[in-house]
C-alpha positions as CSV (number, residue, x, y, z in Angstrom):
1,X,5.4,-35.1,38.6
2,X,2.9,-32.2,38.3
3,X,0.3,-32.6,35.7
4,X,0.7,-30.3,32.6
5,X,-2.3,-28.0,32.3
6,X,-4.0,-26.9,29.1
7,X,-3.6,-23.3,28.0
8,X,-6.5,-20.9,27.4
9,X,-7.0,-22.3,23.9
10,X,-7.5,-25.9,25.1
11,X,-4.1,-27.3,24.1
12,X,-0.8,-27.9,25.8
13,X,1.8,-25.1,25.5
14,X,4.2,-27.4,23.8
15,X,1.5,-28.2,21.2
16,X,0.8,-24.5,20.8
17,X,4.5,-23.9,20.1
18,X,4.5,-26.7,17.6
19,X,1.6,-25.3,15.7
20,X,3.1,-21.8,15.6
21,X,6.5,-23.1,14.5
22,X,4.7,-25.1,11.7
23,X,2.9,-22.0,10.4
24,X,5.9,-19.7,10.8
25,X,8.2,-21.9,8.8
26,X,5.8,-22.4,5.9
27,X,4.6,-25.9,6.8
28,X,7.9,-27.8,7.5
29,X,6.7,-30.5,9.9
30,X,10.2,-31.8,10.7
31,X,11.6,-28.4,11.5
32,X,8.5,-27.6,13.6
33,X,8.9,-30.8,15.7
34,X,12.5,-30.0,16.4
35,X,11.9,-26.3,17.2
36,X,9.1,-27.4,19.6
37,X,11.6,-29.5,21.5
38,X,10.5,-33.0,20.4
39,X,13.1,-35.7,20.0
40,X,11.7,-38.7,18.1
41,X,12.8,-41.2,15.4
42,X,9.9,-40.4,13.1
43,X,9.1,-36.6,13.5
44,X,6.6,-36.5,10.7
45,X,4.5,-39.3,12.2
46,X,4.7,-37.6,15.6
47,X,3.6,-34.3,14.1
48,X,0.5,-35.9,12.4
49,X,-0.4,-37.8,15.6
50,X,-0.5,-34.6,17.5
51,X,-2.3,-32.6,14.9
52,X,-5.0,-35.3,14.5
53,X,-6.1,-34.7,18.1
54,X,-9.4,-32.8,17.9
55,X,-8.5,-30.0,20.1
56,X,-5.1,-29.5,18.4
57,X,-6.7,-29.6,14.9
58,X,-9.2,-27.0,16.0
59,X,-6.4,-24.7,17.3
60,X,-4.5,-25.1,14.1
61,X,-7.5,-23.9,12.1
62,X,-7.8,-20.9,14.5
63,X,-4.1,-20.0,14.0
64,X,-4.4,-20.3,10.3
65,X,-7.4,-18.0,10.2
66,X,-5.4,-15.4,12.2
67,X,-2.6,-15.7,9.7
68,X,-4.9,-15.3,6.8
69,X,-6.5,-12.2,8.3
70,X,-3.1,-10.6,8.8
71,X,-2.1,-11.4,5.2
72,X,-5.4,-10.0,3.9
73,X,-4.8,-6.8,5.7
74,X,-1.4,-6.4,4.3
75,X,-2.7,-7.1,0.8
76,X,-5.4,-4.5,1.2
77,X,-2.8,-2.0,2.3
78,X,-0.6,-2.7,-0.7
79,X,-3.6,-2.4,-3.2
80,X,-4.7,0.9,-1.5
81,X,-1.1,2.3,-2.0
82,X,-1.3,1.3,-5.6
83,X,-4.6,3.1,-6.2
84,X,-3.3,6.1,-4.3
85,X,-0.4,6.4,-6.7
86,X,-2.5,5.8,-9.8
87,X,-5.0,8.5,-8.9
88,X,-2.7,11.1,-7.3
89,X,-2.5,14.7,-8.8
90,X,-0.3,17.6,-8.0
91,X,-3.1,19.4,-6.3
92,X,-2.9,16.8,-3.6
93,X,0.5,18.2,-2.6
94,X,0.6,21.9,-3.6
95,X,-1.5,24.9,-4.4
96,X,-0.7,27.6,-7.0
97,X,-2.1,30.7,-8.5
98,X,-2.1,32.3,-12.0
99,X,1.0,34.3,-11.2
100,X,3.1,31.2,-10.7
101,X,3.2,31.3,-6.9
102,X,3.5,27.7,-5.6
103,X,2.8,26.7,-2.0
104,X,3.5,23.1,-0.9
105,X,1.2,21.6,1.7
106,X,2.8,20.7,5.0
107,X,3.3,17.0,5.7
108,X,0.7,17.2,8.5
109,X,-2.0,17.9,6.0
110,X,-1.1,14.8,3.8
111,X,-2.7,11.5,4.4
112,X,-0.5,8.4,4.7
113,X,-1.6,7.3,1.2
114,X,-0.7,10.7,-0.2
115,X,2.7,10.7,1.5
116,X,3.4,7.3,0.0
117,X,3.0,8.8,-3.5
118,X,6.1,11.0,-3.0
119,X,9.3,9.5,-4.5
120,X,11.7,12.3,-3.7
121,X,11.5,15.6,-1.8
122,X,14.5,17.9,-1.4
123,X,15.1,21.5,-0.4
124,X,18.1,23.7,-1.4
125,X,18.9,27.1,0.1
126,X,21.4,29.4,-1.5
127,X,22.7,32.8,-0.4
128,X,24.0,35.3,-2.9
129,X,26.1,38.3,-1.7
130,X,26.0,41.4,-3.9
131,X,28.9,43.8,-4.4
132,X,27.3,46.3,-2.1
133,X,27.2,43.8,0.7
134,X,23.5,42.9,0.4
135,X,22.4,39.3,0.6
136,X,19.8,37.5,-1.3
137,X,18.5,34.1,-0.1
138,X,16.7,31.8,-2.5
139,X,15.1,28.5,-1.7
140,X,14.4,25.7,-4.1
141,X,12.1,22.8,-3.4
142,X,11.9,19.7,-5.7
143,X,9.0,17.3,-5.4
144,X,9.0,14.1,-7.5
145,X,6.1,11.7,-7.5
146,X,6.1,8.0,-8.2
147,X,5.5,6.8,-11.8
148,X,1.8,7.5,-12.1
149,X,1.5,5.9,-15.6
150,X,3.0,2.6,-14.3
151,X,0.7,2.7,-11.3
152,X,-2.3,3.3,-13.6
153,X,-1.3,0.3,-15.7
154,X,-1.0,-1.9,-12.6
155,X,-4.3,-0.7,-11.3
156,X,-6.0,-1.4,-14.7
157,X,-4.6,-4.9,-14.6
158,X,-5.6,-5.5,-11.0
159,X,-9.2,-4.3,-11.7
160,X,-9.2,-6.3,-15.0
161,X,-10.2,-3.2,-17.0
162,X,-8.2,-4.0,-20.0
163,X,-10.2,-5.8,-22.7
164,X,-9.2,-9.5,-22.4
165,X,-9.7,-10.3,-26.1
166,X,-7.1,-7.8,-27.3
167,X,-3.4,-7.9,-26.9
168,X,-1.5,-5.0,-25.2
169,X,-0.6,-2.3,-27.6
170,X,-3.6,-3.0,-30.0
171,X,-6.3,-1.0,-28.4
172,X,-8.7,1.2,-30.3
173,X,-10.1,4.6,-29.4
174,X,-13.2,3.0,-27.9
175,X,-11.1,0.9,-25.6
176,X,-9.1,3.8,-24.3
177,X,-12.4,5.7,-23.8
178,X,-13.7,3.0,-21.6
179,X,-10.4,2.8,-19.6
180,X,-10.3,6.5,-19.1
181,X,-13.9,6.5,-17.9
182,X,-13.2,3.8,-15.4
183,X,-10.1,5.6,-14.0
184,X,-11.9,8.9,-14.0
185,X,-14.7,7.5,-12.0
186,X,-12.2,6.2,-9.4
187,X,-10.4,9.6,-9.5
188,X,-13.6,11.5,-8.9
189,X,-14.2,9.5,-5.7
190,X,-10.7,10.5,-4.5
191,X,-11.3,14.2,-5.4
192,X,-14.7,14.1,-3.6
193,X,-12.9,12.8,-0.5
194,X,-10.2,15.5,-0.8
195,X,-12.9,18.2,-1.1
196,X,-14.7,16.9,2.0
197,X,-11.5,16.8,4.0
198,X,-10.1,20.2,2.8
199,X,-13.4,22.2,2.6
200,X,-12.6,23.3,-1.0
201,X,-15.8,23.9,-3.0
202,X,-14.7,24.6,-6.6
203,X,-14.3,21.1,-8.1
204,X,-13.8,22.4,-11.6
205,X,-10.6,24.3,-10.6
206,X,-9.2,21.2,-8.8
207,X,-9.9,18.9,-11.8
208,X,-8.5,21.3,-14.3
209,X,-5.4,22.2,-12.3
210,X,-4.7,18.6,-11.3
211,X,-5.2,17.2,-14.8
212,X,-2.9,19.9,-16.4
213,X,-0.2,19.5,-13.8
214,X,-0.5,15.7,-14.1
215,X,0.1,15.8,-17.8
216,X,3.2,18.0,-17.3
217,X,4.7,15.6,-14.8
218,X,3.6,12.5,-16.6
219,X,1.1,11.2,-14.0
């Protein structure tokens, strides 16, 4: 009978599978033993006997570290999406002038985080035929962002910016001033990044237009 070789991590492939099954199912030792192909009367004892071997124990810690790293990355992505929604303004998605001419930015110019702030985007084209036979074509584009106020509230809680000694709904003017300053600081960083990417130089126009449009849309 040929001798079973160790894999590149210093454990048998069957042990490797056992450890991966154990981590994948949330720590169910019996299910891991069965999934790895072991048939024994006392599966839990068998599992602990294997895992207590030094090389297997080391490999288990390595696999756990890999899992934690992946989870941390996913958590960071979720938090970044939350902050993107909390700090988004209409000028991230469109430009306009004093005459009411609005131009939406193409999707190729939006970052992944900015695109994630869009809740709904639709386009409707209508054609009207006049009595004389002429035709008029109109196009309507609707852009709806995610709930910015809710995202701001979630971001405030995540960053622990709410005063801990006061219950929600009982904040004074000073409290809201501090909260606004904290969010404005984070928003300023995002605007600076936007300016760097787009090449726009007039920050005051961006801030004024973004804040005005944000209030109109409730963000």
